C-alpha positions as CSV (number, residue, x, y, z in Angstrom):
1,M,41.9,59.5,171.7
2,T,43.0,62.5,169.9
3,R,40.6,62.2,166.9
4,G,37.6,61.8,169.4
5,V,39.4,65.5,171.2
6,V,39.0,67.3,167.9
7,R,35.6,66.0,167.1
8,G,34.6,66.7,170.5
9,L,36.0,70.3,170.3
10,G,34.7,70.7,166.9
11,I,30.6,70.2,168.3
12,V,31.4,72.5,170.6
13,L,32.6,75.3,168.4
14,L,29.5,74.6,165.8
15,V,27.4,74.7,169.1
16,A,29.0,77.9,170.0
17,G,29.0,79.5,166.5
18,L,25.2,78.3,166.3
19,G,24.4,80.4,169.7
20,L,26.3,83.3,168.5
21,L,24.4,83.4,164.9
22,G,21.2,83.0,167.4
23,W,22.6,85.7,169.7
24,V,22.9,88.5,166.5
25,G,20.0,87.4,165.1
26,W,17.8,88.1,168.1
27,Q,19.3,91.7,168.8
28,Y,19.0,92.6,165.0
29,V,15.5,91.2,164.3
30,G,13.8,89.8,167.9
31,T,14.4,92.8,169.4
32,G,13.1,95.0,166.3
33,I,9.8,93.1,166.6
34,T,9.6,93.5,169.9
35,S,10.5,97.6,170.6
36,N,8.3,98.5,167.6
37,Q,5.4,96.6,169.5
38,K,6.1,98.2,172.9
39,M,6.4,101.6,170.8
40,G,2.8,101.1,169.2
41,E,1.7,100.6,172.7
42,A,3.0,103.6,173.8
43,E,2.0,105.8,170.7
44,N,-1.5,104.4,172.0
45,S,-1.6,104.6,175.5
46,L,0.2,108.8,175.4
47,R,-3.1,109.6,173.1
48,E,-5.2,107.6,175.4
49,H,-3.6,109.8,178.0
50,W,-3.8,113.1,176.5
51,Q,-7.7,112.7,176.7
52,K,-7.1,113.0,180.5
53,P,-6.6,116.2,182.3
54,V,-3.2,116.0,184.0
55,P,-1.0,118.7,185.4
56,A,1.4,119.8,182.5
57,T,4.3,118.8,184.6
58,S,3.4,115.5,185.9
59,A,4.2,113.9,182.0
60,A,7.7,114.0,182.3
61,S,8.0,113.0,186.1
62,T,8.3,109.2,185.5
63,T,11.6,107.0,183.9
64,G,9.7,104.9,180.9
65,V,6.7,106.8,180.6
66,P,6.0,108.2,176.9
67,I,5.7,112.1,177.1
68,V,6.0,113.2,174.0
69,L,5.5,111.7,169.9
70,L,8.3,112.6,167.4
71,R,7.6,113.0,163.8
72,I,10.6,113.0,161.1
73,P,8.9,114.4,157.7
74,K,11.8,113.0,155.6
75,F,11.0,109.5,156.8
76,G,7.8,109.2,155.5
77,T,4.4,110.7,156.2
78,D,3.6,107.2,158.3
79,W,7.0,107.8,160.5
80,E,6.1,108.6,164.0
81,K,7.7,107.4,167.5
82,P,7.1,108.0,171.3
83,V,9.5,109.4,173.1
84,L,10.1,108.1,176.4
85,E,11.5,109.7,179.6
86,G,15.3,108.6,180.4
87,V,17.7,107.4,178.6
88,G,18.5,104.0,180.2
89,T,18.8,100.5,178.8
90,D,15.4,99.9,179.1
91,D,14.2,103.2,177.9
92,L,15.6,103.0,174.5
93,A,14.6,99.4,174.0
94,H,11.3,100.7,174.1
95,G,11.5,103.7,172.0
96,I,13.4,107.2,171.7
97,G,14.5,108.4,174.8
98,H,14.6,112.2,176.2
99,Y,17.4,113.0,178.6
100,P,15.3,113.9,182.0
101,Q,18.1,116.4,182.8
102,T,17.5,118.8,179.6
103,Q,14.5,120.7,178.9
104,L,11.0,119.9,177.6
105,P,9.9,120.9,174.1
106,G,8.9,124.4,173.2
107,R,10.4,126.0,176.6
108,P,13.3,128.0,176.3
109,G,16.3,125.4,176.4
110,N,18.0,122.2,174.9
111,F,15.4,119.6,174.2
112,A,17.5,116.2,173.9
113,I,17.0,113.0,172.7
114,A,18.6,109.7,172.2
115,G,17.5,106.8,169.9
116,H,19.1,103.7,168.3
117,R,20.5,103.1,164.8
118,V,20.2,99.8,164.7
119,T,18.3,97.0,167.3
120,H,15.4,97.6,169.4
121,G,13.4,98.7,166.7
122,S,16.0,101.3,165.0
123,P,14.1,104.3,165.6
124,F,17.1,106.5,164.1
125,R,18.6,103.9,161.5
126,K,18.3,106.8,158.9
127,L,19.3,109.4,161.0
128,L,22.5,110.3,159.5
129,E,21.1,111.0,156.3
130,L,19.5,114.0,157.7
131,R,20.6,117.3,156.4
132,K,20.4,121.3,157.5
133,G,17.0,122.8,157.1
134,D,15.0,119.0,157.5
135,E,12.2,119.5,159.9
136,V,11.6,117.7,163.7
137,I,8.3,117.7,164.5
138,V,7.4,117.5,168.2
139,E,3.9,116.7,169.5
140,T,2.5,117.4,173.2
141,A,-0.8,117.1,174.7
142,D,-1.1,120.7,174.1
143,A,0.7,121.5,171.2
144,V,3.1,120.5,168.0
145,Y,6.4,122.1,167.6
146,T,8.6,122.2,164.9
147,Y,12.4,122.3,164.7
148,E,14.5,123.0,161.6
149,L,18.1,120.9,162.0
150,D,21.2,123.4,161.7
151,G,23.2,120.9,160.2
152,S,23.7,117.1,159.7
153,P,24.2,114.8,162.5
154,R,26.9,113.1,160.2
155,D,29.3,116.4,160.8
156,L,29.6,116.3,164.3
157,T,30.8,113.6,166.2
158,V,31.4,113.3,169.9
159,K,32.7,110.9,173.0
160,P,30.2,109.6,175.5
161,A,32.0,112.2,177.9
162,D,30.9,115.4,175.8
163,N,28.1,116.3,177.9
164,W,28.6,119.9,176.4
165,V,26.4,118.8,174.0
166,L,23.3,118.4,176.3
167,E,23.8,122.2,178.1
168,P,20.9,124.2,177.5
169,V,23.1,126.5,175.5
170,P,25.3,123.9,174.4
171,G,28.8,124.4,174.7
172,K,27.7,127.6,177.0
173,P,27.3,126.1,179.9
174,Q,27.1,130.2,182.1
175,E,24.6,131.3,179.0
176,T,21.0,131.8,180.1
177,P,18.9,130.0,177.4
178,T,16.6,132.3,175.1
179,K,15.8,129.8,172.4
180,S,13.9,126.0,172.3
181,I,16.4,124.1,170.4
182,I,16.3,120.5,170.1
183,T,19.3,118.2,170.3
184,L,19.0,114.6,168.2
185,T,21.8,112.1,169.2
186,T,22.8,108.2,168.4
187,C,25.5,105.8,167.3
188,Q,28.0,106.8,165.3
189,D,28.2,103.6,163.7
190,L,25.6,101.1,162.8
191,F,27.7,98.9,164.5
192,Y,28.3,99.3,168.2
193,S,30.6,102.5,169.0
194,P,30.7,104.7,172.3
195,D,30.9,107.5,169.6
196,R,28.0,109.6,169.3
197,S,26.6,111.8,166.1
198,V,24.9,114.6,167.2
199,A,22.6,117.2,165.4
200,F,21.1,120.4,166.6
201,G,18.0,122.4,165.6
202,H,15.7,125.3,166.7
203,L,12.1,126.2,167.3
204,V,10.5,127.4,164.2
205,K,6.6,127.2,164.9
206,A,4.6,126.4,167.5
207,A,1.0,125.9,167.1
208,R,-1.6,125.3,170.2
209,K,-4.1,121.8,169.7
210,G,-7.6,122.5,169.7
C-alpha cells in the first residue's frame, strides 16, 4: 500500500515537473516566437498607416496601437521595434510600450517607454549594455528624432512606485519642461524582478521626413 502511494506521488511530481518545464519553455521560447511575429505585423501596419493622411494627435489615442518605430544602432543595423501605446501586459507582449501619461517624441517633455528583457520577444534584453552617449532613434510619421543617452540603465535602479522617472522633468515635478527627453525602462534582472533599470536621454537631432 505504501509503495503504491509513493509510486503514485512520484508520478504526480513527474507530471508536475514536466508541466513546469513546459511552461518555462513557453515563456522563454514560445512567447518570443509569437511576440516577434506580432512586432513584425505591427511594424508593417504602422508603415502602411503612415501612408494615409491622419490627424497628428490620433496616433497615440488607442491603447495597443503602434505609434512609432524605435532603433538602437548599438544593437545592430537591422534592429528596429514598434512602440505601442500603453504598458499593460498585452501591450508589452506585442512590443515596446509607451507610458500614455508621458509626452510624444520630439516635443518638450518626457517620452517614456518600457520593454521586456526576457520573454515576449525580449526587445530590451541588451538594454543594460548601453552606455552614455549611445544613440536611440525614434521614427514617427513625419520625422526622425535622435536621442543621446545621459547614462547607462545599469547605473540607475528604481522601485515600481518611483514614478518620478516618468515626470516631464524627472525629479522636478513643479518644473515646466523646455527640452525633449527620452526615458527607457526595463526589468532590473533577467529573471522576474519588480525593480526597474532606467536610462535618460536628450534630443540631439530632429529631421523632417520627405
